[in-house]
N, C-alpha and C positions, 0 to 999 in steps of 0.2 A: 316570789313572783308577787310582777305589781299589776292596779290593774289603774289600766288610766279614765276616768268620767267626767263627761258631758256632763254638767249640770240647768235645773232649770237657772230660770232669768232671776234672781231675785234669792237662791242660795247658796248659801256656801261653807263648804267645808271642813268640816271643824269638830272637832276630839267625839260629840256626837253620835257627827253621823255616819267618819272613822267605826264610831260602834258599832253602829245602829248592821252599817252594811256587812260585818264581816259575820257579827252574830246572822244575821242574814243567810248569809254564803255557807256558814256553819250550819241550821239545821238545814237549810234544802239539799245542800250537798252535800260535800264530806269535810269535814276540821283541814285537808290535807293542799285543798280549791279557797280557802284564806287565802288572802294575799298575803302578801310583806310592809307594803307599800300601797299607801293609794295615793294618786297625785288627779288633779283636779284639772280638766284640758280644754279650752272657751271649743277648740273642733278636733276631729277623727280624722282620718283621710281613710275619702273609703275610691272603689273603683267605680269606672262610669254605671256601672250595674248594679250601686246600693252592698255594696259587700266593702266592710273590713277590711287594714290593709293590714294586720299587723307582722308578718315581715319585712316591709316596709319599715314601719315603727319600731322594731325589730335592730334591722341595719344602719337609722338615727343616733335610736341608741348612742347602740359601739361604734359609734362611729364611718361605718363605711357606707363607702355610692348604695344610692338604691341604684336597682336597675327595673325602669320599666316602668319610667313615670310618667306619660303618656300617656297608660293605661289609668289615670286619677285619674276623677270627677272634680277636686280641691287638689290636689296636691303643693299646694305653703301653706294646710297646714300642718305639713314636716316639720316642718322648723318651730316644729314651735317642740317637739319629742329631741330638737337639738336641743346635749348643755343648761340638762335640769340640771339642777346643786344638788337634791335632793340622791341620785343616781350614779354619781361621778360618787369612786371609792375613793380610797384616799391611796 
């Protein structure tokens, strides 16, 4: 499982922050909810009503075409998820 995070200005995703995020998820949810990878992005695609578009992100990550791009408030944000090196399989 991958967790994409949008960080506040001036915050860097480093090992300490990754550890803190994982620790908090483990303590407030369950160990199975702890992501294998945490990746910082500058924007997260949302629908016009403000909902995060997880399926569209999944399709982009897997190289599949995204249906209904016109329903997105910020379709350009999808480009941020294409070709992320940490997600490339060997």
